[in-house]
MIMARVO-778522 format. One line per 5 residues: number of its first residue (from 1); their letters; for each residue x, y, z of C-alpha. Coordinates in Angstrom, 2 decimals. Last residue first. Layout:
! MIMARVO-778522
NUM> a> X:Y:Z | ...
This chain:
! MIMARVO-778522
630> xxxxx> 11.02:43.43:-38.13 | 12.19:39.82:-38.22 | 15.93:39.50:-37.73 | 17.95:39.13:-40.97 | 18.70:36.08:-43.04
625> xxxxx> 21.08:34.60:-45.56 | 20.72:30.84:-45.43 | 23.25:28.03:-45.33 | 21.38:25.03:-43.96 | 22.17:22.92:-40.92
620> xxxxx> 20.07:19.77:-41.27 | 16.53:19.12:-40.03 | 14.70:22.13:-41.49 | 10.96:21.49:-41.54 | 8.98:23.32:-44.21
615> xxxxx> 5.62:25.05:-43.99 | 3.63:25.07:-47.24 | 1.78:21.86:-46.37 | 0.60:20.13:-49.54 | -3.09:19.27:-49.97
610> xxxxx> -3.07:20.87:-53.45 | 0.38:22.24:-54.26 | 1.08:19.99:-57.26 | -2.00:21.24:-59.10 | -2.36:18.71:-61.97
605> xxxxx> -1.81:20.06:-65.47 | 1.26:17.86:-65.99 | -1.07:14.86:-66.05 | -1.25:12.06:-63.54 | -4.04:13.60:-61.47
600> xxxxx> -6.00:14.40:-64.66 | -5.74:10.80:-65.78 | -7.38:9.28:-62.72 | -9.81:12.24:-62.61 | -11.30:10.94:-65.85
595> xxxxx> -12.15:7.63:-64.19 | -13.31:9.34:-61.00 | -15.69:11.58:-62.98 | -17.17:8.70:-64.96 | -17.88:6.83:-61.68
590> xxxxx> -18.92:3.16:-61.94 | -15.37:1.85:-62.41 | -14.17:3.77:-59.38 | -16.97:2.40:-57.23 | -16.21:-1.11:-58.46
585> xxxxx> -12.52:-0.91:-57.60 | -10.33:-3.90:-58.51 | -11.21:-4.39:-62.19 | -11.29:-0.71:-63.14 | -8.07:-0.05:-61.20
580> xxxxx> -6.30:-2.86:-63.06 | -7.44:-1.42:-66.38 | -6.09:2.02:-65.47 | -2.75:0.59:-64.33 | -2.42:-1.32:-67.61
575> xxxxx> -3.24:1.82:-69.58 | -0.62:3.78:-67.69 | 1.92:1.13:-68.58 | 1.10:1.67:-72.26 | 2.24:5.32:-72.04
570> xxxxx> 1.97:7.67:-75.06 | -1.29:6.33:-76.45 | -2.81:6.19:-73.00 | -1.83:9.82:-72.32 | -3.35:11.04:-75.59
565> xxxxx> -6.57:9.14:-74.92 | -6.80:10.54:-71.40 | -6.25:14.11:-72.63 | -9.03:13.68:-75.19 | -11.56:12.66:-72.56
560> xxxxx> -10.14:15.24:-70.14 | -11.03:18.05:-72.53 | -14.58:16.75:-73.02 | -14.94:16.40:-69.27 | -14.27:20.06:-68.55
555> xxxxx> -11.20:20.87:-66.47 | -10.50:22.13:-62.97 | -7.67:23.66:-60.88 | -8.61:25.31:-57.58 | -8.75:22.28:-55.28
550> xxxxx> -9.33:23.54:-51.74 | -7.30:21.87:-48.99 | -4.54:24.48:-49.17 | -7.20:27.11:-48.34 | -7.71:25.64:-44.88
545> xxxxx> -4.25:26.71:-43.70 | -5.18:28.67:-40.57 | -8.00:26.21:-39.90 | -7.44:25.29:-36.25 | -6.14:21.85:-37.26
540> xxxxx> -3.51:23.39:-39.51 | -2.54:25.90:-36.82 | -1.80:23.01:-34.52 | -3.93:22.60:-31.43 | -4.22:18.81:-31.53
535> xxxxx> -0.72:18.13:-32.76 | -0.87:16.20:-36.03 | 0.01:19.28:-38.10 | 3.33:20.10:-36.38 | 3.48:23.88:-36.83
530> xxxxx> 1.78:25.49:-33.84 | 2.62:22.86:-31.22 | 6.25:22.89:-32.33 | 6.35:26.70:-32.29 | 5.05:26.82:-28.70
525> xxxxx> 7.63:24.18:-27.78 | 10.39:26.52:-28.91 | 9.67:29.05:-26.15 | 13.17:28.91:-24.62 | 14.99:29.27:-27.96
520> xxxxx> 17.06:26.86:-30.05 | 13.97:25.95:-32.06 | 14.60:28.24:-35.03 | 11.65:30.02:-36.61 | 12.55:31.14:-40.14
515> xxxxx> 10.14:33.43:-42.02 | 10.10:33.69:-45.81 | 10.90:37.20:-47.09 | 13.23:36.05:-49.86 | 11.62:33.10:-51.59
510> xxxxx> 11.58:29.49:-50.45 | 12.56:26.98:-53.09 | 11.66:23.37:-52.54 | 13.15:19.94:-53.00 | 10.87:17.56:-51.19
505> xxxxx> 11.02:15.16:-48.26 | 7.65:13.85:-47.13 | 5.87:13.19:-43.81 | 2.30:11.98:-44.32 | -0.57:13.77:-42.60
500> xxxxx> -4.05:12.25:-42.35 | -6.77:14.82:-41.99 | -9.15:16.71:-39.74 | -9.86:20.42:-40.16 | -11.52:22.84:-37.77
495> xxxxx> -14.13:25.30:-38.91 | -13.29:28.29:-36.75 | -15.40:30.77:-34.72 | -14.57:29.12:-31.38 | -15.89:25.87:-32.82
490> xxxxx> -17.73:26.24:-36.11 | -20.17:23.68:-37.48 | -19.88:20.64:-39.74 | -16.23:20.16:-38.88 | -14.03:19.67:-41.91
485> xxxxx> -12.64:16.63:-43.67 | -9.32:15.82:-45.33 | -8.66:12.17:-46.14 | -5.15:12.99:-47.39 | -2.48:15.53:-46.50
480> xxxxx> 1.12:15.97:-47.60 | 3.71:17.00:-45.05 | 7.12:18.71:-44.88 | 10.80:17.91:-44.83 | 13.01:20.17:-46.88
475> xxxxx> 15.66:19.47:-49.50 | 17.19:22.74:-50.70 | 16.61:25.99:-52.56 | 17.02:29.29:-50.69 | 15.95:32.74:-51.87
470> xxxxx> 17.82:35.77:-50.48 | 17.06:38.03:-47.50 | 15.30:35.25:-45.67 | 13.45:36.25:-42.54 | 14.34:35.69:-38.93
465> xxxxx> 12.34:34.72:-35.84 | 12.33:34.79:-32.06 | 8.93:33.69:-30.84 | 6.98:36.34:-28.95 | 3.64:34.64:-29.37
460> xxxxx> 2.36:37.66:-31.29 | 5.31:37.37:-33.67 | 4.37:33.81:-34.61 | 0.77:34.98:-34.97 | 1.74:37.70:-37.44
455> xxxxx> 3.59:35.10:-39.52 | 0.52:32.86:-39.51 | -1.76:35.69:-40.61 | 0.78:36.70:-43.29 | 1.03:33.34:-45.02
450> xxxxx> 2.45:35.03:-48.14 | 5.95:35.07:-46.63 | 6.47:31.34:-46.89 | 7.04:29.69:-43.49 | 10.28:27.93:-42.55
445> xxxxx> 10.45:25.80:-39.41 | 13.63:25.12:-37.48 | 15.96:22.47:-36.06 | 13.32:19.78:-36.37 | 11.24:18.28:-33.56
440> xxxxx> 10.29:14.58:-33.74 | 6.70:14.44:-32.60 | 4.98:12.45:-29.89 | 1.45:11.22:-29.29 | -0.39:9.31:-26.57
435> xxxxx> 1.95:9.96:-23.66 | 0.49:8.49:-20.52 | -1.40:9.68:-17.49 | -2.51:8.11:-14.24 | -5.12:9.72:-12.02
430> xxxxx> -8.05:7.35:-12.10 | -9.44:7.65:-8.57 | -11.38:4.68:-7.30 | -14.30:5.07:-4.93 | -15.18:4.65:-1.25
425> xxxxx> -17.72:7.34:-0.49 | -17.50:9.47:2.64 | -20.74:11.33:3.26 | -21.82:14.86:4.05 | -25.56:15.20:4.57
420> xxxxx> -26.97:18.72:4.31 | -25.74:18.83:0.72 | -28.46:16.46:-0.42 | -27.72:15.79:-4.09 | -30.26:14.65:-6.71
415> xxxxx> -28.93:12.79:-9.78 | -31.07:12.27:-12.88 | -31.32:9.20:-15.10 | -32.76:10.01:-18.49 | -36.30:10.42:-19.82
410> xxxxx> -35.71:14.14:-19.76 | -38.93:15.11:-18.00 | -40.09:11.86:-16.35 | -36.62:11.51:-14.88 | -35.51:8.09:-13.67
405> xxxxx> -33.93:8.27:-10.27 | -30.55:8.60:-8.64 | -29.94:9.51:-5.04 | -27.34:11.61:-3.34 | -25.55:12.02:-0.04
400> xxxxx> -22.71:14.49:-0.23 | -19.10:13.99:-1.14 | -15.73:13.54:0.48 | -14.28:10.73:-1.61 | -12.37:8.07:0.27
395> xxxxx> -10.03:7.03:-2.53 | -8.60:3.78:-3.78 | -5.86:4.32:-6.36 | -6.06:4.06:-10.12 | -4.06:3.25:-13.23
390> xxxxx> -6.48:2.66:-16.09 | -4.72:5.35:-18.07 | -5.52:8.87:-19.20 | -4.12:10.64:-22.21 | -1.39:13.18:-22.88
385> xxxxx> -0.53:14.69:-26.24 | 2.60:16.48:-27.47 | 5.41:14.38:-26.01 | 8.72:15.14:-27.79 | 10.30:12.20:-29.59
380> xxxxx> 14.06:12.38:-30.15 | 15.43:9.65:-32.41 | 16.12:11.92:-35.40 | 18.16:14.21:-33.17 | 18.78:17.67:-34.61
375> xxxxx> 21.00:20.05:-32.70 | 20.32:23.34:-30.91 | 16.60:22.82:-30.48 | 16.82:20.40:-27.56 | 19.53:22.53:-25.95
370> xxxxx> 17.25:25.58:-25.98 | 14.48:23.53:-24.36 | 16.82:22.21:-21.67 | 18.06:25.71:-20.92 | 14.51:27.00:-20.50
365> xxxxx> 13.63:24.20:-18.09 | 16.84:24.65:-16.10 | 16.11:28.35:-15.72 | 12.52:27.61:-14.75 | 13.69:25.26:-12.00
360> xxxxx> 16.52:27.49:-10.74 | 14.19:30.47:-10.40 | 11.66:28.26:-8.63 | 14.15:27.10:-6.01 | 15.83:30.50:-5.85
355> xxxxx> 12.73:32.19:-4.46 | 12.81:30.17:-1.23 | 10.73:31.73:1.55 | 9.40:34.49:-0.69 | 8.12:31.95:-3.21
350> xxxxx> 6.56:29.95:-0.38 | 4.74:33.00:0.96 | 3.50:33.81:-2.54 | 2.07:30.29:-2.86 | 0.46:30.66:0.56
345> xxxxx> -1.20:33.98:-0.20 | -2.47:32.96:-3.64 | -4.05:29.85:-2.11 | -5.51:31.91:0.71 | -7.06:34.66:-1.38
340> xxxxx> -8.66:32.24:-3.83 | -10.22:30.25:-1.01 | -11.36:33.38:0.80 | -13.22:34.48:-2.33 | -14.82:31.04:-2.68
335> xxxxx> -15.95:30.89:0.93 | -17.50:34.35:0.74 | -19.31:33.39:-2.46 | -20.97:30.54:-0.62 | -20.04:27.05:-1.86
330> xxxxx> -21.99:25.79:-4.85 | -19.44:26.75:-7.52 | -16.46:25.16:-5.83 | -13.19:27.04:-6.18 | -11.27:26.11:-9.31
325> xxxxx> -7.65:27.26:-9.31 | -5.44:26.65:-12.36 | -1.89:27.03:-11.10 | 0.49:27.50:-14.00 | 4.11:26.50:-13.56
320> xxxxx> 6.39:27.95:-16.26 | 8.22:26.24:-19.11 | 6.51:28.14:-21.94 | 4.64:25.04:-23.02 | 3.29:24.81:-19.45
315> xxxxx> 1.96:28.36:-19.84 | -0.09:27.15:-22.80 | -1.49:24.11:-21.03 | -2.41:26.15:-17.96 | -4.18:28.82:-19.98
310> xxxxx> -6.06:26.50:-22.31 | -5.61:26.21:-26.10 | -2.32:24.68:-25.00 | -4.03:21.34:-24.39 | -3.36:18.66:-21.83
305> xxxxx> -5.98:16.30:-20.53 | -4.80:13.44:-18.30 | -4.65:14.74:-14.74 | -8.01:13.74:-13.41 | -10.62:11.00:-13.20
300> xxxxx> -13.00:10.21:-10.38 | -15.02:7.16:-9.44 | -18.05:5.08:-10.28 | -19.61:6.05:-6.93 | -20.06:9.59:-8.23
295> xxxxx> -23.01:8.43:-10.39 | -24.68:10.87:-12.77 | -21.52:12.54:-14.00 | -19.98:9.14:-14.71 | -16.18:9.04:-14.53
290> xxxxx> -16.55:12.18:-12.43 | -14.24:15.07:-13.15 | -11.21:16.29:-11.30 | -9.19:19.25:-9.99 | -7.08:17.88:-7.14
285> xxxxx> -8.47:18.43:-3.66 | -8.66:21.05:-0.95 | -10.83:21.10:2.20 | -10.08:24.50:3.60 | -9.88:25.36:7.29
280> xxxxx> -6.84:27.62:7.17 | -4.71:24.72:8.48 | -5.83:22.68:5.47 | -4.61:25.38:3.11 | -1.24:25.52:4.87
275> xxxxx> -0.95:21.72:4.88 | -1.43:21.68:1.10 | 0.92:24.51:0.25 | 3.99:23.29:2.13 | 4.48:19.79:0.68
270> xxxxx> 2.97:21.06:-2.59 | 5.48:23.78:-3.39 | 8.94:22.27:-2.90 | 9.18:18.61:-3.89 | 6.25:18.08:-6.19
265> xxxxx> 5.94:21.53:-7.76 | 9.69:22.06:-7.98 | 10.15:18.59:-9.49 | 7.50:19.35:-12.13 | 9.32:22.58:-13.01
260> xxxxx> 12.61:20.72:-13.54 | 10.85:18.03:-15.60 | 9.32:20.56:-18.03 | 5.77:19.44:-18.76 | 4.88:17.06:-21.59
255> xxxxx> 5.46:13.98:-19.40 | 2.80:14.99:-16.89 | 2.88:17.44:-13.99 | 0.54:20.17:-15.22 | -0.74:22.09:-12.20
250> xxxxx> -4.29:21.60:-11.02 | -6.66:23.05:-8.49 | -9.67:22.19:-6.39 | -10.86:24.32:-3.51 | -14.11:23.99:-1.52
245> xxxxx> -14.17:20.20:-1.26 | -17.45:18.92:0.20 | -19.01:17.69:-3.03 | -21.59:18.67:-5.62 | -21.31:18.04:-9.34
240> xxxxx> -19.79:19.84:-12.33 | -18.78:23.43:-13.03 | -15.94:24.94:-11.13 | -15.02:28.56:-10.42 | -11.86:30.03:-11.92
235> xxxxx> -8.63:31.85:-11.05 | -5.69:31.46:-13.45 | -2.41:31.86:-11.57 | 0.94:32.01:-13.36 | 4.54:31.61:-12.19
230> xxxxx> 7.94:32.89:-13.33 | 6.58:35.74:-15.42 | 8.11:36.62:-18.81 | 7.36:40.37:-18.38 | 7.40:41.44:-22.01
225> xxxxx> 6.23:38.23:-23.62 | 3.45:37.81:-21.07 | 2.20:41.36:-21.55 | 2.27:41.02:-25.35 | 0.47:37.70:-25.08
220> xxxxx> -2.28:39.32:-23.03 | -2.84:41.97:-25.73 | -3.16:39.29:-28.43 | -5.54:37.45:-26.11 | -7.80:40.47:-25.61
215> xxxxx> -8.06:41.10:-29.33 | -9.28:37.52:-29.67 | -8.02:35.20:-32.40 | -5.06:33.97:-30.35 | -4.76:30.56:-32.07
210> xxxxx> -2.55:29.14:-29.32 | -4.15:30.77:-26.27 | -7.74:30.91:-27.48 | -9.74:28.22:-25.68 | -9.70:29.99:-22.34
205> xxxxx> -10.63:33.23:-24.06 | -14.01:31.78:-25.01 | -15.07:33.86:-27.99 | -18.56:35.30:-28.39 | -17.23:38.55:-29.93
200> xxxxx> -18.34:40.43:-26.80 | -16.25:37.94:-24.86 | -17.33:34.71:-23.18 | -18.57:33.48:-19.81 | -20.87:36.34:-18.83
195> xxxxx> -20.59:38.67:-15.85 | -22.03:38.59:-12.34 | -25.08:39.38:-10.27 | -26.21:38.20:-6.82 | -22.81:36.67:-6.11
190> xxxxx> -23.65:33.90:-5.82 | -24.14:30.12:-5.69 | -23.35:29.05:-9.25 | -25.09:26.54:-11.53 | -27.05:28.84:-13.80
185> xxxxx> -24.20:31.30:-14.24 | -25.21:34.44:-16.16 | -28.74:34.82:-14.83 | -28.35:37.51:-12.14 | -26.89:40.12:-14.49
180> xxxxx> -23.86:41.61:-16.18 | -22.79:41.49:-19.78 | -20.23:43.86:-18.33 | -17.82:41.07:-17.39 | -18.05:39.71:-20.94
175> xxxxx> -16.61:43.00:-22.14 | -13.76:42.93:-19.60 | -12.69:39.32:-20.16 | -9.35:39.68:-18.37 | -10.60:41.33:-15.19
170> xxxxx> -8.32:42.05:-12.22 | -5.06:41.35:-14.12 | -2.65:41.25:-11.21 | 1.14:41.34:-11.55 | 3.11:40.75:-8.35
165> xxxxx> 6.83:41.38:-8.01 | 8.33:38.89:-5.57 | 11.24:38.79:-3.14 | 10.12:41.17:-0.39 | 6.75:41.78:-2.02
160> xxxxx> 4.89:39.19:0.07 | 6.32:40.87:3.18 | 3.66:43.58:2.90 | 0.89:41.16:3.81 | -0.45:43.04:6.84
155> xxxxx> 0.54:46.16:4.96 | -2.86:47.80:5.67 | -2.53:49.72:2.38 | -0.03:48.04:0.04 | -0.06:44.32:0.74
150> xxxxx> -3.47:44.04:2.40 | -5.04:46.17:-0.34 | -3.41:44.09:-3.08 | -4.72:40.93:-1.38 | -8.25:42.29:-1.02
145> xxxxx> -8.34:43.33:-4.68 | -7.01:39.88:-5.65 | -9.72:38.10:-3.64 | -12.39:40.15:-5.39 | -11.02:39.25:-8.80
140> xxxxx> -10.49:35.60:-7.88 | -14.16:35.32:-6.90 | -15.27:36.44:-10.37 | -16.25:33.32:-12.26 | -18.93:35.15:-14.25
135> xxxxx> -16.17:36.76:-16.31 | -14.68:33.56:-17.65 | -11.18:34.97:-18.05 | -12.30:36.68:-14.86 | -8.96:36.77:-13.08
130> xxxxx> -5.28:36.37:-13.97 | -2.49:36.54:-11.42 | 1.06:36.83:-12.82 | 4.03:36.25:-10.52 | 7.47:37.76:-11.17
125> xxxxx> 10.42:36.52:-9.12 | 12.89:39.12:-7.95 | 16.33:39.74:-9.47 | 15.79:43.47:-9.11 | 17.14:44.26:-12.59
120> xxxxx> 14.56:41.96:-14.14 | 11.75:43.99:-12.62 | 13.27:47.23:-13.90 | 13.27:45.86:-17.45 | 9.79:44.38:-17.15
115> xxxxx> 8.41:47.73:-15.97 | 6.90:48.75:-12.63 | 9.93:48.11:-10.45 | 9.01:50.74:-7.87 | 10.88:49.13:-4.98
110> xxxxx> 7.93:47.65:-3.09 | 6.46:46.23:-6.27 | 2.80:45.59:-7.09 | 1.78:45.92:-10.74 | -1.92:46.14:-11.60
105> xxxxx> -2.65:45.28:-15.22 | -5.75:46.62:-16.89 | -7.43:45.88:-20.20 | -9.14:49.16:-21.00 | -12.68:49.04:-22.34
100> xxxxx> -13.52:49.95:-25.94 | -16.11:47.34:-26.91 | -13.54:45.26:-28.82 | -11.28:45.44:-25.75 | -8.41:47.90:-25.41
95> xxxxx> -4.84:47.06:-24.51 | -2.19:46.88:-21.82 | -3.47:49.62:-19.52 | -1.30:50.04:-16.46 | -2.06:50.88:-12.82
90> xxxxx> 0.97:50.93:-10.49 | 1.11:49.96:-6.83 | 3.96:50.26:-4.30 | 3.81:54.06:-4.10 | 0.51:53.64:-2.25
85> xxxxx> -2.61:55.76:-1.79 | -3.13:57.06:-5.33 | -2.33:53.66:-6.82 | -4.76:51.87:-4.52 | -7.41:54.44:-5.37
80> xxxxx> -6.87:53.65:-9.04 | -7.63:49.97:-8.39 | -10.80:50.85:-6.47 | -11.95:53.00:-9.39 | -11.13:50.13:-11.74
75> xxxxx> -13.39:47.75:-9.86 | -16.19:50.32:-9.77 | -15.95:50.79:-13.53 | -15.96:47.02:-14.22 | -18.90:46.20:-11.96
70> xxxxx> -18.34:45.26:-8.34 | -19.14:41.83:-6.85 | -22.16:41.35:-4.62 | -23.40:39.18:-1.74 | -20.00:38.93:-0.13
65> xxxxx> -20.97:40.73:3.07 | -21.94:43.68:0.87 | -19.05:45.78:2.16 | -16.69:42.83:1.74 | -17.60:42.35:-1.93
60> xxxxx> -17.37:46.07:-2.61 | -13.88:46.09:-1.12 | -13.24:47.47:2.34 | -10.72:50.29:2.17 | -12.97:53.06:3.49
55> xxxxx> -13.84:50.94:6.50 | -10.25:50.60:7.60 | -9.08:46.97:7.45 | -7.81:45.58:10.74 | -7.45:41.98:9.51
50> xxxxx> -7.72:40.26:6.14 | -7.73:36.44:5.98 | -11.47:36.23:6.72 | -12.05:33.16:8.85 | -13.24:29.91:7.35
45> xxxxx> -15.57:27.86:9.54 | -17.85:27.06:6.67 | -21.53:26.83:5.94 | -23.04:26.27:2.49 | -24.85:23.07:3.36
40> xxxxx> -21.71:21.43:4.76 | -18.11:22.54:4.40 | -16.49:20.36:7.03 | -14.20:22.41:9.30 | -10.54:21.54:8.84
35> xxxxx> -8.55:22.32:11.98 | -6.31:19.27:11.94 | -7.33:16.22:9.91 | -9.28:13.76:12.01 | -7.92:10.35:13.04
30> xxxxx> -7.78:11.27:16.69 | -5.48:14.17:15.87 | -3.84:14.69:12.50 | -1.85:17.76:11.55 | -0.66:16.82:8.08
25> xxxxx> 2.86:17.27:6.72 | 2.44:16.27:3.09 | 4.91:13.71:1.86 | 5.77:13.89:-1.81 | 3.75:15.37:-4.65
20> xxxxx> 2.24:12.39:-6.38 | 0.50:10.66:-3.52 | -0.25:14.06:-2.02 | -2.87:14.44:-4.76 | -5.49:13.09:-2.42
15> xxxxx> -5.75:16.28:-0.39 | -6.88:14.93:2.90 | -10.10:14.77:4.86 | -11.49:12.26:7.35 | -8.25:10.51:7.93
10> xxxxx> -7.08:6.93:8.17 | -7.91:5.83:4.61 | -5.79:8.65:3.25 | -2.66:7.64:5.09 | -2.58:4.10:3.73
5> xxxxx> -3.41:5.03:0.18 | -1.09:8.03:-0.03 | 1.93:6.28:1.48 | 1.37:3.44:-0.98 | 0.00:0.00:0.00
């Protein structure tokens, strides 16, 4: 029996993810975990983490006893008051939303390091806190305002800036935030009114990190590229079922994450973070989903999905830990705000205790990525997709009593929770992960200059690039596509493509102006996920290259009839191949168009660029005259 299994079965509440993250120091007395107060029927024993706050500095959420959250304008007024009252806080606009609202970044630094350059000169860690990417999930925003106030005004948390510079984006989805009302989150317990999930352009920002279609995301990328934070928070509220846990969160710790960062999470952060949250009175757990949403007894699953369309997946590609926090939707708003405050507080405390541990981890991760791209290894396989396994551990799940019954309305089984009755349910937890796809990274990618949207996106992601100043002709690896299909409806405004991709080697000429993206740079994995077609969030799959799948060369049948006769007369072997195809393929034989198409494809009139990927892979050192991208 593992440490996790044995220990977990002895206690009433424990963060099950301890099995993966080393020993967690738990205060256990009489078989019950420390000071944790069960979160039952909306009640909690959590104390407010802010003390001695002057009345004029109470946030709107605190003033309303956590019944309300402030609108955009009121939030920004509070932020500006912080700046006026403290030399430690700066208010910066980093862009404008489609509806004309400022995207705001609050910078907290006790030595006035309010720019990336000044921040780097201090040697301090930089932490980025992101709120309201789904604007109805606003508890992180109110927790962040309280934390900034306690750092800069009451100074009860002033020590958090000793070795850290804190960046806070109070509201990412500013336009969605102002689609405000009581009916924006059907499954959420407060506040009384809140914002909407998606932007004014109906885009979900937390599906946009790689493709970056949204104005807001392009602005966010510019901030990230400039500051290059060492750690990222993305504050959310869950969807799903009902259970006792008030905080769930996830950090990518699978084979696609940087090993040095994973070690820091397991060996340094989690052994201190989990006991600290428990000591506050929280009941934390790993972010999870039910195997069967209508029957918790069938178990839990977590830790297998990895996609850089999401915040935590994208930040993982950039070799930084991302903490995706999901406070529980059905807990009181007060409980959720306190949960966000406390997890941010304890992570910042740990970073101040030992800043060099994280700095060393991200430095090692960046160096390993640069080394990977500095020489080509045909045997190297980089993980690009993670799936679940049947590996499981027994788990005492802290849920609520429930019953299942046949619904006369939907005709399906429905689940009815009773959150006045906490129960411990013996289940299995599927938490294993495995690599389901790898790619062999090249030395560089080369993109023809006419693909301007793709070139702009490379620059938006902050990837170092060059452009050819003279044409280059050489053997390049690339891909040809077959079995191409498209989604029947848009997803995040794009009709996604599916296909089979075959690696080919072709002699090509790339003109002056083509972009070169070398992989000997810290963010190389972003380029790999963009340009390897079989990767789930590749630009090919997102539809950036859909036009290559459209056949633009055509001919009338009467022309092809004569062309076929001329080709048969000139090449007897072609006639034999045609006859064999007629005999072996009934559908082909029955289709006049397919029979003529057989000859058209083999003629010099055929479009040789149809279904051919224009992006080349450079796998051998190649003499090229280039200059830095403008």
